[in-house]
N, C-alpha and C positions, 0 to 999 in steps of 0.2 A: 720217573717215580709214579706218575699218574697211571701209566700202563701196568706197572707192578701192582698198584692198588686194585685196579680192575681185575687182574688175574686172580688176586687173592680173594676178592669178594665173589668172583665167579666160581672159584673152588668151593666156597662156603655154600653157594646156591645149589650145587649138585650133591651136597651131602644131606643126609636125612635130618629133619623131615622134608623131603623134596616136594611133597604135595601141599605143604602149608603155604597158602597164597599170601598170608600176611608176612610170613618170613621173607618171601621173595620180594614183596613190595618194599619192605624195610631195607633189605640189602640194596635194592635198586635206588632207593632214596639216599642211602649212605654213599653209594658210588657217585650219584649225581652231585651230592653236596661236596664230596671230595674233589671233584673236578672244578667246582665253582668256588672252592674255599679261597684260593689265591685272589680272586676278584673281590671277594667279601673283605679280606684283610686290606686290600688296596683302597677300597671304597670307604671303609670305616676304620682308619688306623687305630683309633682308641678303643671303641666298643666292638670292633670286628672280631678280635681275639676271644673276647668273652662269649660272643654269640657262637663262634665256631665250636668252642668246647661244650657249651650248653646244648647245642643242637645234637652233637654227637652223644652226649650223655642220655638225652631223651631217646634217640634212635637205638642206642645200646640197651636201654631199659625196656623199650618195646620189643626188641628182638628176643631177649631171653624169656619174655612173657609168652612167646609163640613158638618156642623150641623145646619145651619140656612139659611133661605132665604136671610137675611141680617146678615152677619157674626158678626158685632159688637153687634147685639142683640141676638146672640146664647146663649141658656141656658147653654151651656157647658163652659162659660167663667171661672168658678171656676177651670178648668183644669190648669190654670196658677198658682194656689196654689202649684202645684207639683214642678215646678222649683224654686218658691219663697222659699218654705220650704227647698228644697235641698240647696239653697244658704245660708240660715240661719244656716244650720247645718255644712256647710263646710267652711264658711268664717267668718271673724270678722264683727263688726258692719258696717264699711264703705264699705267693700266688699258686704255685704248683701244689703245695700241701693243701691249700684251701679247696682247689678244684678236685683233687684226689679224694678228699674227705667227702665232697658232694657226690662224686661218682660212687664211692663206697656206700654212702647213704641211700643212693638210688637203687643199688644192687640189694642192700639189706631190706629195702621196703617190701620185697616179696616174702620176707620172713614172717610177717604178721598173718597173711592169709594161710600160709602153710601151718602155722601153729593152731589154727582152728580145727585141723583134722589130724595133725601129727604132733608127736612130742619131740622136743629138742633134746637129744641125748648128748652126753659129753663128747663123744667122738665126732658128732655132726658139728657141735660148737667149735671144736678144735679145727675142723676142716674149714669152716667159715672164717675163723680168725686167720688161718693160714692164707686163704685167698686174699683177704683184705690186706694182710701184711705184705704180700707180693705186689699188690697195687702200689703201695707206698714205696716199696723198695725199687721197683722199676721207675717210678716217677723221679725219685731222688737221683738214681744213677743217670738217667737221661738228662735231667736238669743240670747235674754237675758237668756232664760232657758238653752240653750246649753253652753253659756259662763260660767254661774254660775256652771253648772254641771262639766265642765272642771276644774274650779278653785277648787271645792271641791275634785275632783279626784286628782289633783296635791297636794293639802294639805294632803290628805290621804296617797298618795304615799311617800311624804316627811316625814310624821310622822312615817310611817312604816320603812322607811330607817333609820331614827334617832333612832327608838326603837331597830332595829337590831344592829346598831352601838353601842348603849349604852350597849346592852347585851354582845357584843364582848369585849367592854372595861372592863366590870365588870369581865368577865371570865379571860381575859388576865391579868387584874390587880391582881386577886388572885394568878394566876400562877407566875407573876413577883415577888409578895411579898414573896412567898415561895422560889423561886430560889434565890432572893437577900439575904435572911437571911441565906440560906445554903451556899452561896458563900462567904459571909462576914467572916465567922469563919475561913476557911482556908486562906483567904487573910490576916487576922491579924497575923496568924502564919508565913506566908511567909514573910510579911513585917518585923516582929520582927527578923526572922532569917537573913534577908538581912542586917538589921542594925547591928546585932551581927557580921555577916561576914565582913562588912565594917570596924568595929572597930578592929576585929582580924587581918585584912589584912593590917593594916597600915605599918607594917614592912615587909610584904611579897611581895610587888610589886604593881605597878600601875594597872596591868591587872586585878587582883582580885578586886581592889577597883572599877574599871570601870564596871566590871560585876555586882558587888553588887549595883552600882548606877543604872544600867539598870533595875535590878530586882525591886528596890525600886520605880523608876519612873513609871514603868509599873503597879505595884501594885496600886500606887496612881491613875493612869488613870482608872483602872478597878474599883477601889473603888468609884471614882466619877460617873462611869457609874451605879454602883449598887445603889448609892444615887438617881440618876435620876429614876431608876426603882421604888424605894420605894416612891419617890414623886408622880409617876404616880399611884401606887397601893394604896397609903394611902388615906383613906376617907378625903375629904376636910372639913375643919372647917372654914366657912365663917365669917370674921370679918367685918360686914356690917357697913357702914357709908354713910352719904349723901354727894355726891361729884358731881363735874361738869365733864361731859364726855370730853368736849373740853380740859380741863386741863390735864386729864390723857392721852389723845391722843397726845397732844403737847409734853409731857414728853417722851412718847414712841417713837415719831418720832425723837426727839433729841437724844435719845439713839441709834436709828438705824443709824442716820447720823454720830455719833461718831464711830460706828463700821466700817462704810464704808466711811472714809473721802476722799475728793477729787475726788469722782466719777462723779461729775457734774450732778447728778440726781436732777431734780427739783421736789419739793413737792408742789402740788396745794391743797389748803384747801377750803372746802365749808361746813361750819358749820351752821346749823340752830340753832336758839336760842330755846333750849328746857329746861324744868324744870330739876333741879338736881335730880339724881337718887340714890336710896339706894342699895349699892352693896359693894363687897369687892374690895376696890380701888387697893390694891397691886396685886391681882390676875388679875383683868381686865386690869391693866396697863401691866402686863406680857403678856396677850393675844395680846394687841395692839402692843407691842414691837416685839413679835414673828412674827406677820403678816407683820409688816413694815420691819423687818430685812429680811424676806423671799423675799419680793418684791425688796428690795435693792440688795440682792444677785442675784436674777433672772435677773435684768437689768444690773448688773455690767459686764464690759468687762473682758476677761481673764487677761488683764494687772492689772485690779483692784483687781481681786482675788489673783493674785500673790503678789500684794502690801499689802495685809493684814499682811504679815510678814515684810513689809518695802520696800521702793523703790518708784520709780516714778509711778504715776497713770495717765492714759490718760482719759480725760473727756469724758463722754458719754451723749447722748441726751435723756436718759431715763426720764420718767415722772411718778410720783406716784400721783394719784388723790385720796385724802382722803375726805370723806364726812360724815356728821351726819345729819340725817333727821328723821322726825316723821314717824313711821311705818304706811304704808297705810293699810287700812282694808283688801284690796284684797290680800295683801302679807302675813300678819301675823295673822289677825283676832283678835289681841289683841293690846291694847295701849302700846306703847313702843318706842324705838329708833332703827334705822337701821344705822349701821356704815359700810361703804364700803371702801375697799382698792383695787383700780384699777391701775394696773401697765402696762407698755408698753413693758414688757419682752417677751420671747418666748412663754408664755402660758403653759398650762398643756395638754399633749396629751390626746385624748379622752379615750384611753384604761387605763389610770391611774386615771381618775377622781373619780372612785368609790373606789379607794384604798388609796388615800392620807391621809385620816383621820384614817386609820387603824394603830394600834401600831406596831412599828418596821418595818414599810414600809418606805423606803427612796430611793432617786435616787442620794444622795450625797455620794461621796467616803468615807468620814469620818463621815457621819451622823449616828445617832442612830435610827431615825424614831419615836421619841416620841414627837416632838415639836407640830405638829398639833393634835396629839391624846390628849395631855394635854390641848391644847386650847379648843378642843371639850368638854373635861371633865369639865373644868372650866365654860364654857358657859352653859352646861347642868345643872350644880349645881345652876346656877342663873336663871334657868327656861327659858332660851333662846335657840337659835340654831345658828349654823354657817354652811355656805355652800359655795361651789364654784359655782358661777353662770355659766350657760351653754349658755349664750346669746352671747358669743364671740368665734371665732375660735381658733384652737390650736396655731396659730401664731399671735394672736391679743392681747396678754397679758392675764392676769388672773385677775378676780374680785372676791375677797372674801367678803362675806357679813355676818355681825354679827347682830343678833336681840337680844335685851335685853328688857324684859318687865318692865313696871313701878311697877308692883306688883310682889314681889318675893314669891314663894311658900316655906314655912318653911320646908316642908317635904323633900326638895331637899338638905338641908345642915344645 
């Protein structure tokens, strides 16, 4: 592309007026800046885009001032397409319109000197308006293409990430199933031996009974963990029925509030009226309950965490915003529903965002790391997706978004 730009600008250099030194210097400056533009954007990601468009507007304005007896009539006026296209590629729709208006204003600035010697006839005014109109038309067309390309790229990257995650889940699921079955057999032997030991030690003293109790309780805990592994590894059999999402969501929120009583967390609901959906109500309610419980736990104060085992709880100002909305075409590309859980907790650090859906990854001291992995698996089986939105900072809370399509794919479950 840089080579094509140089060829284009070299072509302008050999067109009349060839002997105009200022014209050649401006074209050389435009060529040099075009070659350095990528470095400018990399060095200053925020302001670099604005400087790139502004510098091109200045150079374009100077160029038409040296390429015509009356600058406003210069045949080089399409040079303003360069900053207009650059703005359309680097900014959103409103930014594109703003920079195009600035470029148009720079071009029209040569109208006032011309009016000192000439009269603006209606035909000339129509020509000027037509040129400005095409500035905006080109800007909107290019910006629409760029925005659509970005959306398609984001969808592709998201689909690739979900595919990789599904592959990891499948591989780890098979591994978990094998390990769980291998572990369960010796657990059964250990538990049976502990029960026999407890029975045999009735007359031998309390210490032996206490040790046997420890063995039995720890075996039960490990056995429960193995059961969770098997739940994760086992293929899901969806029991589909037609249900109302709001009803499932309210039950899940009630369950989360029961697990974290007295925390003072406020739940704000924003439910759009959507048609009922065909899905596995038990599994989807489990997904909602898991996400709601995670949000409550993230927002609870240390006193509330300690109170899970009993005791006083200090109220907290945490807020959980839960919403149901129709899926926008630009977000999902399919008809369905989007359910969001947005909390006011500490958020998820950037370095952990790519790992939270991985099996056995957890930041909780007593966690197993299967909660969000199971959530992801259930949503995948329903043909949807779940993600942590990245439009909030690490300390601005977390927003989990679940997309469920109206049409379920039978081959997924």
